[in-house]
N, C-alpha and C positions, 0 to 999 in steps of 0.2 A: 216232639219237644217235651222237655222234661216237669214230670210235676214235682213242687214241694211241700211237704206238711210241715207244720208250724204246731210240734204240740206242748203243753207247757201247765205244770201245778202250782198254783195260785193259790191252793186253799187247803194242802193237807200240812203234816210236819215241818217238811222241806221244800221248798220251792225248787221248781227247776225246768229246763225247757230241754228240748228235741229237738232237731230237724231230718228230716228222712229227706232222700233224693228216689224219686222214681220207688221208694216203699225203702231203702236199703238205709242206715244211720250215717249220718255225715259227723254228726258232731251232738253231744248232748253233756249236760251239765248242770250240777247246784248252784245256787246265786250264792249260798255260803262261801265258795271257792275264790268269787269276786268280793265279798263285802266283807270276808272276814269275819260273820256271826256267825257262831255254829249254829246249825239248826233252821237257819233264816226262812223266815215264812212269808217276808215281802213280795211283792208281785216280783216276777224274773226279770227286770229290767237288760241287769248285764248279761246276765244266760241267751238270753235272746239276744244280744248285741252279737255277743261270743257265734252264737250258731248261726248267724245271715254274715257273718265274716264268714267262718269257715267253709258256709255255701257259694259263696264271694255270688252274696243276691244283696237286693233291697228289701224291704217290710212289702210293699206291693208287689213283689214277683210272687210273695206264698201264692198258690191256690187254696187252702185253706189252714187256718189256725184251728184247734181243737184243744180244750179243757177240759181235765177227769173229774169234773163235779158239776153240777146243776145248779146253777143260785135262785134259779125262778121254781124250781119244783114246791117251795110251799106254798108260794101264789099261787098254782096252779090247782090248790086244793084248799079251798075258801072256809071247807068247813071247819079247820082246824084254827082252834082258839088262842088269844094271843096267852092267855095261861100257859094254855099246853105246851107250845111251843116255850114260853119264860122258862116252865119248870125244866127242859129238856137240855142243861149244859150243852148237849151235842150239838141241837138246831139252832140252838140260841144264833151263832152268827149265819148259818143261811138265812135264817129270818130277816136279818138284818141288809146283810146283802141285797138280797132281794126287794128289801122296800126301796133301796136306793138304786139298784142298777134294773130293774125291769119293771116296764109296763104293759106286761103284755101278761092279761090271767087269761091264756088259755087251758080246755082241760088236758091237753095236747102238750107236753114239756118238749115233743121233740119239733114243735112247730117254732117255737119260741127263739126270736131273730134278735139277735146286736152285734155291734159293731166293738170292734178290739180297736183301738187308735193308740199307735206306737211312728212316734218321730213324724207324726201329721199326717199320719197315711191309716186307714180304717180299710180291715178287713173280716169279715165276716168271720164270726165263732162258732164251733159246733160243741154242742154241749154232749162228753161223752159220760157213761152211767162210772162212778168211780170205779165200783169192783169189778163192771167189764175192763176196765184199762186196765187193771190188774192183772188180770188172765188174759188179756191180748197182749201184754208185757212177758211173760211167761213162754206163751206157748209159741210167740214166731219168734222167741228166743231161743227155744230146744230145737230147732230143727224137725220136730215131729209133722208125719203129717194127718194125724188126727191125735187127739188126748181127751180126757178128761181135765178141765183146770178146777181146783178147788181154791177157795180163799177167807183167811182168815186174818181179819184186822179187828183193830178196837171199836173204828166205826167209820162207814162213807156213805156221803148222803144219808137215806133212815136205814140202811144194811149194814152189816157186822162181819157178814159172810154170805158166801153162793158158790152153787156149784155147777160148771158149763162143760158145756162140750163142744171143740172146735174140731174142725175139718177143712186142711186150707185156707181159704180167707171166708169160711160161713164159720156161726157157732151160734149157740143155742142155750139159754138160760134155762137150767134145769129143775133150782132149786134155791133159794135163800132162807138167810136168817136177818130179824128186824131188832132192831136195835128197841129197848136195852137187852136184849138174849146177846151176850159176846163174850166168847173163851177170852179176847185180848182183855176186854175189860176188867176180868174177873184179875190175870197179872197183873194189871197196873192199877190194879184197888191193891193186893198184897205189896206192889212196890212204894206206893204211898205208905201203907202200915208199915211198911219195915223200913222208913226214914228218907226213901229217896222219891225224885220227882216222878210222877205219874207218866206213862207215857214220852219218857226220854232214860231215863235209868234203868230199863227193866234187866238189859244186858247185866249189870251188876246186880240183880238178884240169881240168874241163872248162872254168876258165878259162884255168887254165895251158897248153891242147891249143894255144889261137890264136898262142902264145909259140913253138911248137917245129916243127920238122922230122916231119911224119908215115914218112914214107920211112922212115925209119931203124930203128923198128920195128916198124914196123905188121903186119908178113905173123910176125915171129918170132909177138906178141899172138894173131894169128887162128889157127896154128897150134897153140894151146890150146884153139882153142872149134870145136867140130863144133853143124853146124844139122842143122835137116833131121831127115831118117829114118836113122838110126845105130843103132850097137848095144846103146847103153842106152835110150833110150825117142825115140819120136817127136817132138823137141823139141830137145833141146841136151842136149850132152855135152864134160866138159872133159876134158884129160890132169892128172888130179889128184894127177899124179906132184910139179908145179909146185905145190902149193897144200898150206897146210897149215891150212887152217881149220877142219877137221873133228877137228883132235887138239885134246884138251880141255888137253892138260898144255903149252901152249905160246900164247903171246899171239900167237907172230907164222902172220900169214894164208898165208904163204910159204913155202915150202921152200925148202934148200939147193940141190938143181936149179935152181931158178926163181932165186937171185943168180949161178949161172952165167950166166944169158942177158943178164939186168939190171946187175949189178954189185955195189957194196955197198948199200946202203940208208941214206936220208937222214934221218938224228936230225931232232927236231922243232927245233930252234934251227939245222940251218944254213943257211948260206944257200944260194936255187934256183942252177943251175946250167944251162947249155942242154941240158946232159946230162936230166936233170930235164925242161924245156921237152918236149925232145925225143922221151922214154917216155909224158910226158902226151897229146903231139899224137899217138902214135903207138895208144895205148889209144883214146883216142877215134873214131881213124878205123877199127880194126880194130873195134870194135863196132859201131859205124854201121854197116859192111861187111855183121857179120854177122847183127845185126839186120835187118836190108833184107833178105837172104838167105831168114830165118827168115820173114819176113814173105810173101814172096812164093812161098815152099814153102809158107806156109798160106793164100792167096789161089789156085793151082794146087788144092790141096786140096779146099777150099770154096769153088768158083769160081762157086758159085749166089749168092754175097751180097759186096756192093761196098760197103757200109755197114762203117764200122770205128772201133769203140771202143779206147782203150788206155787202160791203168790200171797201179797198180803201182809201187814207188818210183823203180824205171829209169827212166821216164820222167818222171820231173822233169827229163831230160835233156834240154831245148831245145832242145841243137845238134841232137841226132839226131831231133826230133822234126818240126824245120824240112826234113828231107830225103824226108821220107817220101813226101808226096803226088806227090812228080814223080818218085820210084825206085819206085813202087808201082803198082800198075792198080786199088788203092782211090781210092771217092771222096775228097774231105778229110777226114781223121782225127780223131774230137772225142776230146780229153783235157780234161779238168775241173781246173780249179784244185788239186784235193789227188789228183792220182792217188796219192800215199804214204800213210802210216798213218794221217795225219790224216783222211783221207776214209772210215776204216774205219768210222765211226761211224753216217755218214751215208747207206753203201751197204749196211750189215747191217740198220738201220733198213729201207731200200727192200725189200730183200729178204722179209725178215719181213712186211711189210705187203702184199707181192703176193701173198701165199698168203692172201690174204682179198678181192683184187682191189680195192687200197682205196691203188691210186698214181692220184693224178690227172698224167695225161700233158702235158707238157710242156717245151719248151726253154728252159734256163734261163740267162739272158742275165747272170747276176751271182752274186757271192757271198756277200754281205752278211748275215749270217743272226746277227751279234755285239752285242754291247751297244751302244745309242744314250745319249745325253745328250741333255740339253734345255735352256737357257739358262739357265737358272733353276740347275740340278743344276752346272753350270760354272761359272757366277757366287758361288754358294755355297762352292763348291772356292776360288775368287779371292780372296773378299771374306775369309777363313778365315787365307789365306796373305799376306794385304796386299800384293796384286797387283797393280799398274796396268794396268786395261784398257778399249779402249775398244768398242763396239757399232757396226761398220759398214753402212750401208744397204746400200751398193754393195759387198762386199765382195770380188766377183768381180773387178772391175776394178781396184779398189785391190791385191789380191794381183797379179792380172796386171802391176803397175807396178813392185811392187817386184823381181819375178822380171826381167823383163825389162831393169832396172839391176844383173844380176848379184846379187841377196841369194840367200839360200837359206832356205825356208820349212818348219818343219812345217805339213802339213794333218790336221784333223781333223775328219773333216764324218759324220753318221750313222752308218750301223750298221759295227760292224770287221766286217773280213773272216778268210773262215774259212784258215788256208793259211798259209803262208809267204812268202807273196807280195802284198807291197802293192796294191792296187787304185784308187788314188784316194780312199779315207777314211780309211786311215790310214798317209799318204805323206810322205816329204820331197820336193821340189821345187825343180828349179832350170832356167835356162835352158841349155838344150843347145847356145848359140851357141859360147861360151868355152873357148875350146884349154885355159885350166885348169880349171876346175871340176871335172868329174873328179878329180882329183890333190887338190883341196881337201876334195873334200867323204868322198873316203875316208880323205886325214888328218887332218882336223881334225872332223868331223862323224863318219863310221860309226867310225873307228880301226882300221882294215882295211889287209890288203894294196893295194901300188899298182895288180898287174894287175887287180883284179876291176873289172868294166864293171858301168855302171848301163844300165836299160831305157829305151827313146823309151816314152811313152803318144804317140798321134798319134790327130789325128780320122779317123774313120774312112774318110771320102770324099777321103781326101789321102796313106793310104796307095799307093796304085798311083806318086803323083808321088818317092816317097821309096825305096820298098824294091821288090824284083822278086821281085811276088807276086802272083798271082790276082785279080782284081774279085771276086770271091766269096766269099773267103778273111777270116772271122772271127776273130780272134785276143784273145777279150776278156780272158781266164787270164793271161796273160805266158808261153803254154805252148810257144812256137816260137821259133826265132832262125830269122834270114833275111837275105839279102845286102841291103846300102843300096845305089843306083844309086849310079856311080861319081862322075857329075854334081854330088849331093847332100852327099857326105862331106864336104866343108871348111866346109858349113853348117851342117852341127851335130856338130862333131867331139868335144862330152862323153860320147857315147851310140854314138859308132862302138868297137866293140873291133878288135884288134889286125887282126884278119883279115878287118876291111869289113862286120860283121853289129852285130845288135841285137837283144835279146831282144825283140819288139813286143810291143805293145800297143794294140791298137785302142780307141778308146772312140767310143760312137753314145750317143747321149740316153739310147734305149734301157737303156743299159745302165749306164749312168752322169749322169744328166743335170745335176746340179751341176759335178762334173768335168768334162764335155761343155760347160760352159756359158766352165770357166774356161779353156781351152784356144783357146777361138775368142775370148775377150776375147786371150789372150798373142797369138792368130794376127793380131788387126784392130793392135797395137802393133810385130810385128816379121814377119810375115810367115812366122815358120813356126809349122808346125802342132803342133809337138812340144814336149812338156816330159818332161828328164830327171825320170823315178820310182824313187828306193827308198823300203822300210819303213820306216818312221819309228818305228827304233830306233840303239842301237849295237851293236857287234860285242861276240856271246855274249849279249845280252839280248833277252827276246821284242820283238816287236811291240807299241806301247801298246795299249791297252786303253780305257781311261779316262783324264780330264781328270788327273787326278795322274800316275797314268802318264806320261802328253803334258811334263806339267809339269819331272818329274826328268829327262828326258833332254832337253829345249829350255835348261835353266840348265846340263847337263853337257856340253855340245857347242856345237860354230861353229855353231849355227845363227841366222838373223838377227831372221826372223821366222813369229808362230803367229796362225793362228787354230783358233781354237776354235768352231766352227757360224760363223758372224760376227764373233764375238769377237777383237781381234786384240791383242796384246800382243808391244812391242819390247822388244831389251834397251839 
């Protein structure tokens, strides 16, 4: 008899759900894809419905529901005062939820017994430590027999990072950092200081970093962060006199002392200046150096293990990720497609399934666990809307011709991706050879800032011709930024960032056969094995999930052509 495990993330920045059958992923999706609310944090009702439908089971058929944080944690710590909880904005929500949802004040959080009711059916909830869920997500995606796993994020439960040792279906916690000592919150503080939304716009700051001079502020920022063995814990320690995110009475994450180092903060609508670029660049360089120091410290302490997995929202920082292999003694680290809270639903399901040895050991080369639509379903929506379309038998060659001629296409194929990165199934695609293409897409398609770069998707067998990257490196999830070779930069200007880098996405036949073959057709026409790839959405709108979502984006931005499977729509 099969075992079904439902994992949910209902407390992080992006709610999601995942269902495993005998330890293998059947379906996974973020709530935002169905509600069309960017980074939807509400309970994942629609995502759960989708997962159950894909598994062809009802809620009552589930063996367990697992959640990626424990809402009863603070009631199990009766010594903590109300004032202490209120003062810490990161724990406030936990306190409220605990008051409303738990009547069990057991000293052991593992004994908390709660039921989740869905569709008038109740199933026992198993609570999984937030960072353990992060680490399990990365490890069980990697295919490794054993690995160290390092987690870094803003905060989760009361922790901000940790080190785990995984081997098959067992794990051991080796080290943890406790809030408020958080490298992730350092980055969020500077994100807010630079006029963006903390815990949301950090990638904007990462993009800005390429425009600045890191030397002007790098050392000042490094001085705020200690890593390794320190007076606070065996992980990371901040100089908290510069930070105010622990103070619930203010909205600013930075203190007055912080402003003595970096000046007056930027208001959200104010122009960006060179000073802002320099601060962003110094921040990126400082956290890169400190995290690399931390990883080398961990390597020296646990030197018997050379496999490394990375997880937590901080490792959405692809610029950092691209430097780890060359600057540590670890093997090429594994970073899954959703190291942020989106992946918590998958990780927590893996942890629960591993307890009964139900994990099917495998390496995942793809991340397509969302909705899929047949041609009949697509044509039904198009006919209702009275939209003219054609079914194109040789649609790959057809699309490649449009791309080679400078057209921008919406590409909707197969199952949707889980997470924030489009990997060739819900993508906007264009030729990288036109120097004006980046500005065109930012301004008229994505409606976002001109400094934002686009990812190069490349045929895996050609990556060494274009990038400074080892031949055995696979980057299937856009998780690493690497340098272009100087000799090719002029060939693909639309996907080269200001510092000569690109957030590489290698595509093989095993990772995505349709997208791989499209790249091959484009390569035949242009001698370029790369396409500009960005998510199929506009600014502050979730990536499209359904044909109706795709139609809405297509007719409200500067796309020229759209392919829904092999169905072509022209403007």
